[in-house]
C-alpha positions in Angstrom: 173.2 53.9 66.0 170.3 55.8 65.1 168.7 58.3 67.4 165.5 57.3 69.0 162.5 59.0 67.6 159.7 60.0 69.8 156.3 59.9 68.4 154.6 63.2 67.8 151.3 63.5 69.6 148.5 64.3 67.3 146.4 67.2 68.1 142.8 66.5 68.8 140.4 67.7 66.3 137.8 70.1 67.8 134.4 68.6 68.0 131.7 70.8 66.5 129.5 72.3 69.3 126.3 74.2 69.2 126.7 77.8 69.8 125.3 78.8 73.2 122.7 81.5 73.1 123.6 84.6 74.9 121.0 86.3 77.0 121.3 90.0 76.9 120.5 91.7 80.2 119.1 95.1 80.2 121.5 97.7 81.5 121.0 98.3 85.2 120.0 101.8 85.8 122.4 103.8 87.9 121.2 104.2 91.5 120.3 107.8 92.3 122.5 109.4 94.8 120.7 110.3 98.0 120.5 114.0 98.6 121.9 115.0 101.9 119.1 117.1 103.5 120.1 118.0 106.9 116.6 118.3 108.4 114.8 115.6 106.4 112.8 113.2 108.5 113.7 115.0 111.7 110.6 116.5 113.3 110.5 117.9 116.7 109.1 115.6 119.3 106.4 118.1 120.3 105.1 118.3 116.7 105.0 114.6 116.3 103.2 114.2 119.6 100.6 116.8 118.6 99.9 115.1 115.3 99.5 111.7 116.8 97.5 112.6 119.9 93.8 113.6 119.7 93.1 117.2 120.3 91.2 116.4 123.5 94.2 114.6 125.0 96.5 117.6 124.7 96.5 119.6 128.0 96.0 123.4 127.7 95.8 126.3 130.1 93.4 124.4 132.3 96.2 122.1 133.5 98.2 125.0 135.0 95.2 126.4 136.7 94.3 122.9 138.0 97.7 122.3 139.5 97.6 125.7 141.2 94.2 125.0 142.7 95.4 121.6 143.9 98.4 123.1 145.6 96.2 125.8 147.3 93.7 123.1 148.5 96.6 121.0 150.0 98.1 124.0 151.8 94.6 125.0 153.1 94.1 121.5 154.4 97.5 121.6 156.1 96.7 124.9 157.8 93.3 123.7 158.9 94.9 120.7 160.6 97.1 123.0 162.7 96.9 121.8 166.3 96.1 125.2 167.9 94.6 123.6 171.1 97.8 121.7 171.7 99.9 124.8 171.2 97.6 126.8 173.6 98.0 124.1 176.3 101.7 124.7 176.3 102.9 121.7 174.3 106.0 122.6 172.3 106.5 119.3 170.6 104.2 120.2 167.7 104.8 119.4 164.0 102.8 121.1 161.3 102.7 118.8 158.3 101.6 120.2 154.9 101.2 117.9 151.9 99.0 115.0 150.8 99.7 112.0 150.6 103.3 112.7 151.7 104.0 115.8 153.7 106.5 118.0 151.8 106.6 120.8 154.4 107.2 119.8 158.1 107.4 122.7 160.5 108.8 121.4 163.8 108.3 123.9 166.6 110.6 122.0 169.0 113.5 122.0 166.4 113.3 125.2 164.3 116.8 124.8 162.9 115.7 121.7 160.9 114.9 122.3 157.2 111.1 122.2 156.6 111.3 121.1 153.0 111.3 117.3 152.3 112.6 117.2 148.7 111.7 113.5 147.9 108.1 113.9 149.2 107.8 117.2 147.2 108.8 115.4 144.0 106.4 112.5 144.6 103.5 114.9 145.4 104.2 117.1 142.4 104.1 114.1 140.1 100.8 113.0 141.6 99.4 116.5 141.3 100.5 116.7 137.7 98.7 113.5 136.9 95.5 114.7 138.6 95.6 118.1 136.8 96.2 116.3 133.5 93.2 114.1 134.1 91.1 117.1 135.0 92.2 118.9 131.8 91.3 115.9 129.7 87.9 115.4 131.3 87.1 119.1 130.8 88.3 119.0 127.1 86.1 116.0 126.5 83.1 117.6 128.1 83.6 120.9 126.3 84.1 119.3 122.9 81.0 117.1 123.2 78.5 118.1 120.4 75.5 117.1 122.5 76.2 119.9 124.9 76.4 122.6 122.2 73.5 124.6 121.1 71.9 124.2 117.7 73.4 127.4 116.5 76.9 126.2 117.3 76.3 122.9 115.6 75.1 124.6 112.4 78.5 126.3 112.1 80.1 122.9 111.6 78.1 120.8 109.1 78.3 117.1 109.5 78.1 116.0 105.8 79.3 117.9 102.7 77.4 117.2 99.6 79.3 117.0 96.4 77.3 118.8 93.8 78.1 118.1 90.2 77.5 120.6 87.4 74.4 119.8 85.4 75.4 118.7 81.9 73.6 119.5 78.7 72.1 116.0 78.4 70.7 116.3 81.9 69.0 119.5 81.0 67.5 118.0 77.9 66.2 115.0 79.8 64.6 117.2 82.4 62.9 119.3 79.7 61.6 116.3 77.8 60.4 114.3 80.9 59.3 117.3 82.9 61.1 115.9 86.0 62.7 118.2 88.5 65.6 116.0 89.3 67.3 113.1 87.5 68.1 110.0 89.5 71.9 109.4 89.5 73.3 106.0 89.0 76.1 105.0 91.4 
């Protein structure tokens, strides 16, 4: 008996292929590392607000004076409304209310132990008074910065248009001399 022979598989011949073109990519530049500035892009809120608001809309000293005057007027109105005739007639159930539109001080003559300050009404009134004083301040700033109300002397201090004067070149001087013109028209 003879051993069984297995056929040897034949290797496949490589088929000729076209070489694939390689596309060379430019080297990618290294990304720059960000510098860790601690205060970069962090501006104070007040500075950002001043830069973005017009000058006339920023309140000044006038606002403080206006709110003081408003408080004085409200207190004077409260004192004027004091019911003196009712007190003189012997009525003890009198309340003196100071504050507009909500009374923030209530003096009750019948119950003097009660606290006269009404905190919630005081907060509401102060917010209203601040808004009114801010509006007064803006109105005065707009009126005072109006160029129509300034004198001619004050308006001359701030010229409206600046002319850009170019130096006269040698050719311009020659043209003026030849033509006898005082000025040369410029082409824009």
